[in-house]
KEKE-3310 file (N, C-alpha, C; in steps of 0.2 Angstrom, whole numbers, plus 5000, padded with zeros to 4 digits):
npx = (5490:5480:5487:5499:5491:5486:5499:5503:5493:5493:5508:5504:5494:5505:5512:5505:5503:5515:5516:5507:5510:5523:5519:5511:5522:5530:5520:5519:5530:5533:5524:5530:5541:5537:5531:5528:5529:5529:5533:5535:5549:5558:5549:5539:5531:5526:5522:5514:5509:5497:5499:5490:5481:5474:5464:5461:5460:5462:5451:5441:5432:5423:5405:5405:5402:5390:5396:5409:5418:5424:5419:5434:5446:5455:5471:5478:5491:5500:5515:5525:5543:5554:5570:5584:5575:5561:5550:5534:5515:5507:5494:5481:5471:5457:5446:5434:5429:5415:5411:5398:5387:5394:5400:5409:5417:5424:5434:5444:5457:5460:5475:5481:5475:5472:5476:5477:5495:5497:5506:5515:5510:5506:5498:5495:5499:5491:5497:5510:5514:5516:5532:5535:5536:5534:5526:5519:5517:5507:5495:5492:5488:5478:5468:5465:5459:5447:5441:5440:5446:5460:5466:5473:5487:5493:5506:5514:5527:5526:5532:5534:5520:5518:5526:5518:5507:5509:5516:5505:5499:5490:5478:5461:5449:5434:5434:5426:5429:5437:5454:5471:5488:5505:5512:5501:5486:5470:5454:5437:5429:5429:5446:5462:5476:5495:5507:5514:5505:5495:5497:5499:5486:5479:5486:5482:5475:5472:5465:5452:5438:5430:5439:5446:5438:5435:5447:5448:5437:5443:5455:5446:5440:5455:5459:5449:5449:5463:5461:5453:5458:5470:5461:5458:5457:5464:5476:5484:5496:5504:5508:5521:5529:5521:5521:5535:5538:5528:5535:5547:5540:5533:5525:5517:5505:5498:5498:5500:5491:5481:5479:5474:5462:5454:5452:5442:5431:5430:5431:5419:5413:5419:5414:5404:5406:5405:5409:5416:5417:5425:5418:5414:5424:5434:5447:5462:5475:5485:5498:5506:5508:5498:5482:5470:5453:5444:5426:5417:5406:5403:5413:5412:5398:5405:5412:5403:5398:5407:5411:5399:5397:5407:5399)
npy = (5436:5443:5456:5452:5451:5462:5470:5462:5467:5478:5480:5475:5484:5494:5490:5489:5503:5508:5502:5506:5520:5518:5514:5524:5534:5528:5526:5542:5545:5537:5542:5555:5553:5546:5556:5571:5584:5581:5586:5591:5591:5596:5596:5607:5613:5619:5607:5606:5596:5597:5602:5596:5604:5602:5611:5616:5613:5607:5610:5620:5625:5617:5610:5609:5594:5594:5594:5602:5592:5590:5582:5571:5565:5552:5547:5532:5524:5511:5507:5501:5497:5499:5491:5501:5513:5523:5519:5514:5518:5504:5502:5513:5520:5526:5536:5544:5549:5554:5559:5561:5556:5545:5537:5528:5531:5520:5521:5512:5515:5511:5506:5509:5519:5533:5549:5567:5571:5579:5595:5591:5592:5583:5568:5551:5535:5536:5527:5531:5542:5543:5538:5549:5560:5558:5554:5566:5572:5561:5562:5574:5573:5564:5571:5580:5571:5566:5578:5583:5589:5582:5577:5569:5560:5543:5532:5517:5505:5492:5479:5484:5484:5468:5464:5471:5463:5451:5455:5457:5444:5438:5441:5442:5437:5435:5427:5426:5421:5407:5406:5403:5406:5407:5404:5402:5395:5401:5395:5396:5405:5409:5414:5416:5425:5426:5438:5438:5431:5439:5448:5444:5440:5452:5457:5448:5449:5445:5434:5435:5434:5448:5456:5469:5474:5466:5464:5476:5475:5465:5471:5481:5471:5469:5478:5484:5473:5475:5489:5487:5478:5486:5494:5487:5482:5470:5468:5474:5469:5468:5481:5486:5480:5483:5497:5499:5492:5501:5513:5510:5510:5518:5531:5548:5562:5564:5571:5566:5574:5573:5557:5557:5562:5556:5542:5546:5552:5548:5535:5527:5526:5514:5504:5505:5504:5510:5505:5511:5510:5509:5504:5504:5507:5509:5497:5497:5498:5510:5516:5503:5503:5498:5507:5513:5518:5528:5530:5543:5548:5539:5543:5556:5554:5546:5556:5566:5560:5556:5569:5573:5566:5573:5582)
npz = (5702:5695:5694:5686:5672:5671:5668:5659:5650:5649:5642:5630:5623:5622:5614:5602:5601:5598:5587:5578:5579:5572:5559:5554:5554:5543:5532:5530:5527:5516:5508:5505:5500:5487:5482:5468:5458:5444:5431:5415:5403:5390:5378:5367:5373:5388:5402:5417:5431:5441:5459:5471:5487:5504:5505:5490:5473:5457:5451:5454:5447:5447:5453:5470:5483:5496:5508:5505:5499:5483:5470:5462:5449:5445:5437:5431:5429:5421:5419:5405:5407:5397:5390:5390:5384:5387:5390:5390:5391:5397:5402:5404:5414:5420:5433:5439:5454:5464:5479:5485:5477:5479:5470:5459:5443:5431:5416:5405:5394:5378:5374:5361:5356:5344:5344:5347:5354:5366:5367:5359:5346:5336:5331:5338:5343:5361:5370:5366:5370:5384:5380:5373:5383:5398:5412:5413:5401:5397:5406:5403:5389:5389:5395:5387:5377:5383:5390:5401:5418:5425:5441:5449:5448:5446:5444:5440:5438:5429:5436:5448:5450:5450:5459:5472:5470:5474:5487:5493:5494:5483:5472:5469:5460:5448:5435:5419:5407:5399:5397:5390:5391:5386:5398:5407:5415:5413:5420:5421:5434:5453:5456:5462:5459:5457:5456:5445:5437:5438:5428:5416:5415:5413:5403:5393:5374:5363:5361:5367:5366:5367:5363:5365:5374:5384:5389:5396:5406:5410:5415:5427:5434:5442:5447:5457:5463:5471:5476:5485:5494:5499:5505:5516:5534:5535:5529:5539:5544:5535:5528:5531:5519:5510:5509:5505:5494:5486:5489:5481:5467:5462:5458:5462:5461:5473:5490:5508:5515:5505:5505:5518:5517:5505:5512:5520:5515:5501:5501:5503:5490:5485:5484:5473:5458:5442:5426:5409:5392:5376:5364:5349:5342:5330:5323:5315:5302:5298:5288:5289:5303:5318:5323:5337:5332:5339:5341:5335:5338:5353:5359:5363:5370:5381:5385:5388:5401:5409:5413:5418:5428:5439:5444)
capx = (5488:5477:5494:5502:5485:5486:5504:5503:5489:5500:5515:5501:5492:5511:5518:5500:5503:5521:5517:5505:5516:5527:5514:5510:5528:5530:5517:5519:5538:5532:5521:5533:5546:5534:5527:5532:5526:5527:5533:5540:5553:5560:5545:5538:5527:5529:5516:5515:5503:5494:5502:5484:5481:5468:5460:5462:5460:5464:5446:5439:5426:5419:5400:5406:5399:5388:5403:5415:5422:5422:5423:5439:5447:5463:5474:5480:5495:5505:5522:5529:5548:5557:5576:5587:5568:5557:5543:5525:5511:5504:5488:5478:5465:5454:5442:5431:5425:5410:5407:5391:5384:5396:5399:5415:5416:5430:5435:5451:5459:5463:5481:5483:5469:5473:5474:5483:5500:5498:5514:5521:5503:5502:5493:5497:5494:5490:5503:5518:5515:5524:5540:5538:5537:5533:5519:5513:5513:5501:5491:5488:5484:5473:5463:5462:5455:5441:5439:5440:5451:5464:5467:5479:5490:5498:5512:5517:5531:5523:5535:5531:5513:5518:5528:5513:5502:5512:5514:5497:5495:5487:5472:5454:5445:5430:5436:5421:5431:5443:5458:5478:5493:5508:5514:5495:5480:5464:5448:5431:5426:5435:5454:5466:5482:5501:5509:5514:5497:5490:5501:5498:5480:5475:5489:5479:5470:5469:5460:5447:5430:5427:5445:5450:5434:5437:5454:5446:5435:5448:5458:5445:5442:5460:5459:5444:5453:5468:5458:5448:5461:5473:5459:5456:5461:5468:5482:5490:5501:5508:5508:5527:5532:5516:5523:5542:5535:5528:5540:5550:5538:5525:5526:5512:5505:5495:5502:5499:5485:5476:5476:5469:5456:5452:5451:5438:5428:5428:5432:5411:5412:5424:5408:5399:5412:5402:5416:5413:5421:5425:5417:5412:5430:5438:5455:5465:5483:5489:5506:5511:5504:5491:5478:5462:5452:5437:5419:5416:5396:5404:5419:5407:5395:5410:5416:5398:5396:5412:5407:5392:5399:5410:5396)
capy = (5436:5450:5461:5448:5453:5473:5471:5459:5470:5485:5478:5472:5490:5498:5486:5491:5509:5507:5498:5512:5525:5515:5513:5532:5537:5525:5530:5548:5545:5535:5546:5560:5550:5545:5561:5572:5589:5579:5591:5587:5594:5595:5598:5611:5617:5616:5604:5602:5593:5603:5600:5599:5602:5599:5617:5619:5607:5611:5610:5626:5628:5611:5610:5605:5593:5599:5593:5603:5590:5589:5574:5570:5561:5550:5544:5525:5520:5506:5508:5495:5499:5495:5491:5507:5517:5528:5514:5514:5515:5498:5504:5518:5521:5534:5537:5549:5550:5559:5558:5565:5549:5537:5531:5528:5529:5520:5521:5510:5519:5508:5510:5512:5525:5537:5557:5572:5570:5588:5597:5588:5595:5578:5562:5544:5531:5538:5526:5534:5550:5542:5538:5555:5565:5555:5555:5572:5571:5558:5567:5579:5571:5561:5576:5585:5566:5565:5585:5582:5591:5576:5579:5567:5555:5538:5530:5513:5500:5483:5476:5485:5480:5461:5462:5473:5459:5446:5457:5456:5438:5438:5444:5437:5439:5431:5424:5425:5417:5403:5404:5400:5410:5402:5400:5400:5394:5403:5393:5401:5405:5412:5413:5418:5427:5430:5443:5436:5427:5443:5453:5438:5439:5458:5459:5443:5454:5442:5428:5436:5435:5452:5459:5475:5478:5462:5465:5481:5471:5460:5477:5482:5467:5467:5486:5484:5469:5478:5493:5484:5475:5491:5498:5484:5482:5464:5469:5479:5467:5468:5487:5489:5478:5485:5502:5497:5491:5507:5518:5509:5508:5522:5541:5551:5570:5564:5571:5563:5574:5570:5552:5556:5566:5550:5538:5550:5555:5544:5528:5522:5525:5509:5499:5508:5506:5508:5504:5513:5507:5510:5497:5505:5512:5505:5496:5497:5499:5515:5516:5500:5502:5497:5510:5511:5525:5530:5531:5551:5548:5536:5547:5561:5552:5544:5564:5570:5554:5558:5577:5574:5564:5577:5590)
capz = (5694:5693:5692:5680:5668:5670:5669:5650:5645:5646:5637:5622:5622:5621:5606:5597:5600:5594:5579:5574:5578:5565:5552:5551:5551:5537:5528:5531:5522:5510:5503:5504:5494:5481:5480:5464:5454:5439:5426:5408:5401:5383:5374:5362:5377:5396:5405:5423:5434:5448:5466:5477:5494:5507:5504:5485:5470:5453:5449:5456:5444:5447:5460:5475:5488:5501:5514:5504:5497:5479:5465:5459:5445:5444:5431:5435:5423:5422:5413:5404:5406:5390:5391:5385:5382:5393:5391:5387:5396:5394:5405:5406:5418:5422:5437:5442:5460:5467:5485:5486:5473:5483:5464:5454:5434:5428:5410:5402:5386:5374:5373:5355:5353:5339:5346:5348:5358:5370:5369:5351:5343:5332:5333:5338:5349:5367:5376:5365:5375:5390:5378:5372:5387:5403:5415:5412:5393:5396:5410:5397:5382:5392:5398:5380:5373:5386:5390:5408:5423:5429:5449:5454:5444:5450:5439:5442:5433:5428:5438:5454:5450:5451:5467:5475:5472:5477:5494:5494:5493:5477:5470:5469:5453:5447:5428:5417:5400:5402:5392:5392:5387:5383:5403:5414:5411:5417:5421:5423:5440:5455:5455:5465:5456:5460:5452:5437:5434:5435:5423:5411:5414:5411:5395:5386:5370:5355:5362:5370:5361:5365:5360:5369:5378:5386:5391:5401:5408:5417:5421:5433:5440:5446:5451:5460:5468:5472:5481:5490:5499:5500:5511:5522:5541:5534:5526:5542:5545:5528:5527:5528:5514:5505:5510:5505:5484:5484:5488:5475:5459:5460:5456:5460:5464:5478:5496:5512:5517:5501:5506:5522:5513:5502:5515:5525:5512:5496:5502:5501:5484:5481:5484:5467:5452:5435:5421:5403:5390:5370:5361:5345:5339:5321:5324:5308:5301:5294:5287:5293:5311:5321:5329:5337:5331:5341:5337:5337:5343:5359:5363:5365:5375:5387:5390:5394:5408:5416:5414:5423:5438:5442:5445)
cpx = (5484:5482:5496:5496:5485:5493:5505:5498:5491:5504:5507:5499:5500:5514:5511:5501:5510:5523:5512:5506:5521:5525:5513:5517:5528:5525:5516:5526:5538:5528:5524:5539:5543:5531:5531:5526:5524:5529:5537:5545:5555:5556:5543:5531:5528:5521:5519:5509:5502:5496:5493:5485:5474:5461:5457:5462:5460:5457:5440:5432:5420:5412:5403:5401:5395:5392:5408:5420:5420:5424:5431:5440:5455:5463:5478:5483:5501:5510:5525:5535:5552:5564:5579:5581:5565:5553:5538:5521:5506:5495:5487:5472:5462:5449:5439:5427:5421:5408:5400:5387:5387:5398:5407:5414:5422:5431:5444:5451:5462:5471:5484:5478:5474:5472:5481:5488:5498:5504:5517:5516:5506:5500:5497:5496:5496:5497:5510:5519:5519:5531:5540:5540:5534:5525:5514:5512:5507:5497:5488:5486:5478:5467:5460:5459:5448:5438:5437:5447:5454:5467:5472:5481:5493:5501:5514:5520:5526:5527:5535:5524:5513:5520:5522:5508:5503:5514:5508:5494:5491:5481:5466:5451:5440:5429:5431:5423:5438:5447:5466:5481:5498:5513:5508:5491:5474:5459:5445:5429:5433:5443:5458:5475:5487:5501:5510:5509:5493:5491:5498:5490:5475:5481:5486:5473:5467:5465:5456:5442:5427:5431:5447:5445:5433:5444:5452:5443:5440:5453:5456:5443:5448:5461:5455:5447:5458:5467:5455:5451:5467:5468:5456:5461:5465:5473:5486:5496:5508:5509:5515:5529:5527:5518:5531:5541:5532:5532:5545:5548:5534:5529:5519:5512:5502:5499:5498:5491:5480:5474:5474:5462:5451:5448:5444:5434:5426:5431:5423:5409:5415:5417:5402:5404:5407:5409:5412:5418:5421:5425:5414:5418:5430:5445:5457:5473:5482:5495:5510:5509:5498:5487:5472:5459:5444:5431:5418:5411:5400:5408:5414:5401:5399:5410:5411:5395:5401:5410:5402:5394:5404:5406:5392)
cpy = (5441:5455:5460:5451:5461:5472:5468:5461:5477:5487:5477:5480:5496:5496:5490:5499:5511:5507:5503:5517:5524:5517:5520:5534:5534:5528:5537:5550:5541:5539:5554:5557:5549:5553:5566:5578:5586:5583:5589:5592:5593:5592:5604:5615:5614:5615:5603:5602:5597:5600:5601:5600:5603:5604:5618:5613:5611:5612:5614:5625:5622:5613:5605:5602:5598:5602:5597:5599:5589:5582:5576:5567:5561:5546:5538:5524:5515:5504:5503:5497:5497:5495:5498:5511:5519:5521:5517:5515:5511:5498:5510:5519:5526:5533:5543:5547:5553:5554:5558:5558:5544:5535:5533:5527:5528:5518:5518:5513:5514:5509:5510:5513:5530:5545:5560:5570:5578:5589:5596:5592:5589:5572:5555:5542:5534:5534:5529:5540:5549:5542:5544:5561:5565:5554:5560:5573:5567:5560:5571:5579:5568:5566:5579:5578:5567:5572:5582:5585:5583:5578:5577:5560:5549:5532:5524:5506:5493:5479:5476:5481:5473:5461:5466:5467:5452:5449:5456:5449:5435:5442:5441:5441:5434:5431:5422:5421:5412:5403:5405:5405:5405:5399:5399:5399:5396:5401:5396:5399:5408:5411:5419:5419:5429:5434:5444:5433:5434:5449:5449:5440:5445:5460:5454:5449:5450:5437:5429:5439:5442:5459:5464:5476:5471:5461:5471:5479:5469:5465:5480:5480:5468:5473:5486:5480:5471:5484:5492:5480:5480:5493:5494:5484:5473:5463:5473:5478:5466:5475:5487:5487:5481:5495:5504:5498:5498:5512:5515:5509:5514:5529:5544:5560:5571:5564:5567:5564:5573:5564:5552:5559:5558:5546:5542:5550:5552:5536:5522:5523:5518:5504:5501:5509:5504:5509:5507:5511:5509:5504:5499:5507:5505:5503:5495:5499:5504:5516:5510:5499:5504:5503:5508:5517:5524:5530:5539:5552:5545:5541:5552:5559:5549:5551:5566:5566:5555:5566:5578:5571:5569:5583:5585)
cpz = (5691:5690:5686:5675:5667:5666:5657:5646:5643:5642:5630:5619:5620:5614:5601:5596:5596:5587:5575:5574:5571:5559:5551:5550:5547:5531:5526:5525:5516:5504:5500:5500:5487:5476:5473:5460:5447:5433:5419:5405:5392:5376:5368:5367:5386:5401:5413:5426:5441:5453:5470:5481:5497:5504:5496:5478:5464:5448:5449:5453:5445:5453:5465:5479:5493:5508:5512:5500:5489:5475:5462:5455:5445:5440:5435:5428:5425:5418:5412:5403:5402:5391:5386:5381:5389:5392:5386:5390:5393:5395:5407:5409:5420:5426:5440:5448:5464:5474:5488:5484:5477:5476:5462:5447:5433:5422:5410:5394:5383:5373:5366:5351:5349:5342:5347:5354:5360:5370:5362:5346:5335:5334:5331:5342:5356:5371:5373:5368:5381:5389:5376:5378:5394:5406:5413:5407:5393:5400:5406:5390:5384:5394:5391:5377:5378:5388:5397:5412:5425:5436:5452:5447:5448:5444:5443:5438:5434:5435:5446:5456:5452:5458:5470:5476:5474:5485:5498:5496:5486:5476:5467:5464:5451:5438:5423:5409:5402:5394:5394:5388:5388:5392:5407:5408:5418:5416:5421:5428:5443:5457:5459:5462:5458:5456:5446:5433:5432:5429:5417:5407:5410:5404:5390:5383:5367:5355:5365:5365:5361:5366:5367:5375:5385:5392:5398:5406:5416:5422:5427:5437:5447:5450:5456:5465:5473:5477:5486:5496:5504:5507:5515:5527:5541:5534:5531:5546:5540:5525:5528:5522:5508:5502:5505:5494:5484:5482:5482:5469:5457:5462:5457:5462:5471:5485:5501:5515:5511:5503:5511:5520:5510:5506:5520:5521:5504:5496:5501:5495:5481:5480:5477:5462:5446:5429:5413:5399:5381:5367:5352:5339:5332:5323:5316:5306:5296:5295:5290:5299:5313:5323:5331:5336:5336:5339:5342:5342:5352:5361:5366:5369:5383:5390:5391:5402:5413:5417:5421:5429:5441:5443:5452)
residu = (MET:LYS:LYS:PHE:ILE:ILE:ILE:THR:ILE:SER:ILE:PHE:LEU:LEU:LEU:ILE:ILE:CYS:TYR:ALA:THR:TYR:LEU:PHE:LEU:ASN:VAL:LYS:ALA:THR:MET:LYS:ALA:ILE:HIS:SER:PRO:LEU:THR:ILE:GLU:ASN:THR:SER:SER:GLU:ILE:ALA:LEU:PRO:THR:PRO:THR:PRO:THR:THR:THR:PRO:SER:GLN:ASN:ARG:SER:GLU:ALA:LYS:ASN:ASN:THR:PRO:PRO:ILE:THR:LEU:LEU:LEU:LEU:GLY:ILE:ASP:GLN:LEU:GLN:ASN:SER:PRO:GLY:ARG:ALA:ASP:THR:ILE:LEU:VAL:LEU:THR:VAL:ASN:PRO:THR:SER:GLN:THR:ILE:LYS:MET:LEU:SER:ILE:PRO:ARG:ASP:THR:TYR:THR:GLU:ILE:VAL:GLY:LEU:ASN:PHE:TYR:ASP:LYS:ILE:ASN:HIS:SER:TYR:ALA:PHE:GLY:GLY:VAL:ALA:MET:THR:TYR:ALA:THR:VAL:GLU:ASN:LEU:LEU:GLN:ILE:PRO:ILE:ASP:TYR:VAL:VAL:SER:ILE:ASN:MET:GLU:GLY:PHE:VAL:ASP:LEU:ILE:ASP:THR:LEU:ASN:GLY:VAL:GLU:ILE:ASP:ASN:GLN:ILE:ALA:PHE:SER:THR:ASP:GLU:TYR:ASP:PHE:PRO:LYS:GLY:THR:LEU:ILE:LEU:SER:GLY:PRO:GLU:THR:LEU:ALA:TYR:VAL:ARG:MET:ARG:TYR:ASP:ASP:PRO:LEU:GLY:ASP:PHE:GLY:ARG:GLN:ILE:ARG:GLN:ARG:MET:VAL:VAL:GLU:SER:ILE:LEU:ASN:GLN:LEU:SER:SER:LEU:ASN:ILE:ILE:TRP:GLN:VAL:PRO:SER:VAL:LEU:GLU:THR:ILE:ARG:SER:ASN:VAL:GLU:THR:ASN:ILE:THR:TYR:ASP:ASP:MET:LYS:THR:PHE:ILE:LYS:SER:TYR:LYS:PRO:ALA:LEU:ASN:ASN:ILE:GLU:GLN:LEU:ASN:PHE:LYS:LYS:GLY:ASP:GLY:ARG:ILE:GLU:ASN:GLY:ILE:TRP:TYR:TYR:PHE:PRO:ASP:GLU:THR:GLU:LEU:GLN:THR:ILE:GLN:ALA:GLU:LEU:GLN:GLU:SER:LEU:LYS)
# end
C-alpha cells in the first residue's frame, strides 16, 4: 500500500512538472509570437516604438526605484477592426505603474479627443490616428498629448477582447447604474458578464448620466477585473486557452523577460488603481464632425499627475 501511494504521488508530481513545463514553453512562444517593434510606414515621419530590455528602458532620465525597478507606462488599445478599413482605436487607456509606491494611475482618453496627429502634422480625433498610421502613430500621438513617455503598448482587437473574456468565463463588475442596450439589460449591482455583454457594457455612452466619464468608469472596472483574473492562480487550467486567444488577437512590444519583471515587481500595484478622468472638456460639432476638446487647465493637471507618478 505504501509503495502504491509513493508511486501515485510520484506520477502526480511528474504530471505537474510536465504541465508546468508545457505552460512555460507555451507562454514563451506566445510572447515571441505577439511581440513586435510596431514601426510605422507611409507617413511624413518615421515613428518606431522602443524595444525595452530587462536592463534598459526608454525612460532612462526618470528617477529609478531603489531596487532599480523604474516606473513604467503602458498604453492599452482596443481596436475596432472595420471591414475594408484599418479600423480605429475604440478604447485608449494609459497606465502609469510605480513599483515604489505600489500604485497605478489609469487614464481613459475619450476617443473623439481633438489633438495633433503626430507624424501627419494636423489635428483630428485621436482614435483616427490608428487608421492613419496604426498602433505606432497612436502611441506617438498619445505621448504628445500627455507629455509622458510610453514604454509599452498592448493592442487587442475587440473580437479578441470578447474571446478573452469568454475564455475567462466572464468578468465580475459592480455596476453602479442600471441601463439597457438593444440586446442586454444591466441591472445595478454585482454582475458577471460574458464577452459580448462586456463589449456592450463598455461601449454604451449616450444613456449614461455621466456621459463619457461614466464610460471611463466602466472601462476601468472591466480592465481591473481582467487584470486580477489574469494574475490569479485560479486560471491555471485555462492558461492554454487564454494564450491561444492572446496569440490570435494581441500585438505588443512587451517581451517575455519584461513580463517576468512585471510579475515580480509590479503586480502589488494592482491593488491600488486610481482613475484619472477628463471631466471639463467641451464636446461640440466642428465642420459637421463631433469632437471632444479637452479643457487646457485640466489637461495640464492630468499631465502633471502622470509625470509625478513616474518619479
